[in-house]
N, C-alpha and C positions, 0 to 999 in steps of 0.2 A: 244218561244222566246230562245235567245242564251245569258244566264246569265252572263258569262264571261265578257263581254263589256257593259252589263247592269249597270245602276246607280241601288244603294240600294233601290231607292225611286222607281225605275220603277219596281224592282223583288218585292218589296212589294204588288206594285199596282197589279202585273200580280198573285201573292199570293193570294189577295183578290177576285180575277177573278176566284180563284180555282184553279191556277197552282202549285201542291204542288212542284216542279222542283225547282221555283223559292224561295221557303222558303229553299229547300235545301241550295242553292248558298248562301241566307243569312247566313244562318248558318254557312256555312262553312267560310266564311269571316269573321265572326264575333265571333267565338265561342271562339279561344284562348284568344284574348284580353278581353273579357268579364268576363272570368271566371278567368282569373288573376286579374283582376280588385278586382274582389269578393274575391279572395282569399289574396289578399293584406288589403282589408279592414276588413276581418273576420278572416284570420289567423286562422284559420279552416277548414280543408279539406272536412269533413264530413258536416258542413254548407254552406260552399262554392258551392259544390254540390247541396245541396238541393235548395240554394238562386239561381243558375244556372238554374236548372230544373224551378223554379218557375217563373223567370225573361220570358223564352223562352214559358211559359204556358201561359203568359199573352200577349204576343206578338200574339201568336196562337188564342187567345181569342177574342182580339181586332182587328184582321185582318180585317173586315168586314167595322169596321168604322174607318178604319185609312186612315188620309189626309195627303198629303205631306207638312204639313205647316209648319215642320221642317224637317233638314234631318234625315234620317232613323237610324244613329249611336248617333244622338242627342237625338232621342225619346227612343232607346233603353237602353242608359246609363240613362235616367231621370228615366224609370222603374227601373232600377237597384238602383238608387239614393232612390227613392221612400220609395223601398221594404228595404233598409237598413235603412232608417230612421224609419221606422215603428219598425224595430229591436232592434234599440237601445232606441228608445222612450221604449220599453215594457220592458227592460233590466234597465232603468233610470241608466245606466253608460255607461263608456265605455269599450271598450273589454277588457277580460282579458287578461291575458299574456299568451303567450303560455305555452301550458301544458309541454314541456320539458325547459323551462326556466331555472330552479334549474342546470339540467344536461348541458345545452349550457355553462353556467356561470361557474361551474367546469371545462369546456373544455377549458376556456381562459389562453392563455400562459402567462408568464410573458411578460408585456408590455414593457421592456429595451430588449427583445432578437431581433436580426437583422429578426429572420424568422417571427415573427409576423407584425415587420414594413414593411415587403415587402409582407406579405401572401395576395393575393386576396381574399380569404375566409374572412379574417377577416376585410379587407376593407368592403366586402360585409355586415358582419355583422353590423359592427361599423353603416351604412348606414343605415341598416333597426333598429336597434335602435333607432338612430337619429330620422329616418320616424315615429318610433312606439311612441315616444315623441313630436311630434307635435300635434298641438289640429287637432281634428277631420277633421274640415271645411278648413284648411292650406292642410293637408295631402290628402285629396280627391281631389283637385282642382290641386295639384302638381301631384297626379299621375294618374288625367286625362290628365293633359298637358304631363309630359314628357312619359310614357308609352301609352297613347292611340292617342296622339299628337292631341287632340281636340283644337280648336280656343278657344279664351277667350269667344267670344260671344257664342260656342257652351258649354261650361261649364257653362256660366252664365245660359246659358236656361236648363241645366240639375240640377243645384242648385238651382236655382229661385233667383239669385241674379245680380247684374248688373255688367256690363265688369269690370267698377272702382273699386268695392269690389273683383272680381276675382284678377284682376292685384295687388290689395293690400295684399291677401292671398296669392298670389304667392311669394311675394315679402318677406314678412315675415317669410314663411315656409322656403325660401332660405337665409333668413340672419341666422335662427336659426341653418340650416343644415351646412352652412360654419362656424358657431361659435362652432358646434361641432365635426366638422370633422378634422382632422389632414390635412395640406395643402400638 
């Protein structure tokens, strides 16, 4: 099977039938975006690495019984979403601040300097802080929509909520980001 033109679902079916090259193609297509999603949620490289491996291990373990009821990407992110949910429930709190939070805060320049206003780094930092302040449910749907470019229906399938709830969470997340970020 030539995996370059095959759909994710066709590749997964081929992998379930024993074609390891199909898995390699799926992995190549989704590894960066999945890792970025996990890292954004966990904010810890070592933990993101662990979860990344765990999610792919679950894909490998479930290959024989996989059915294309939903798109492969939806299924993959559903696995990641459930794994993250298990993690947060085990901790019984929101993720901790980054280990270098104090260091980051100490590096913040005077807010009235032109350098800070124009700094791309600062705008990204402000965006990250605003994202960190969003409730977990809102941050997750926002990241799935903007970074993973998933549809509202796919996000609903992953998170286990309806399309309208996804839209509502996205709207509230965007409103909060607009209020926190300079125009």
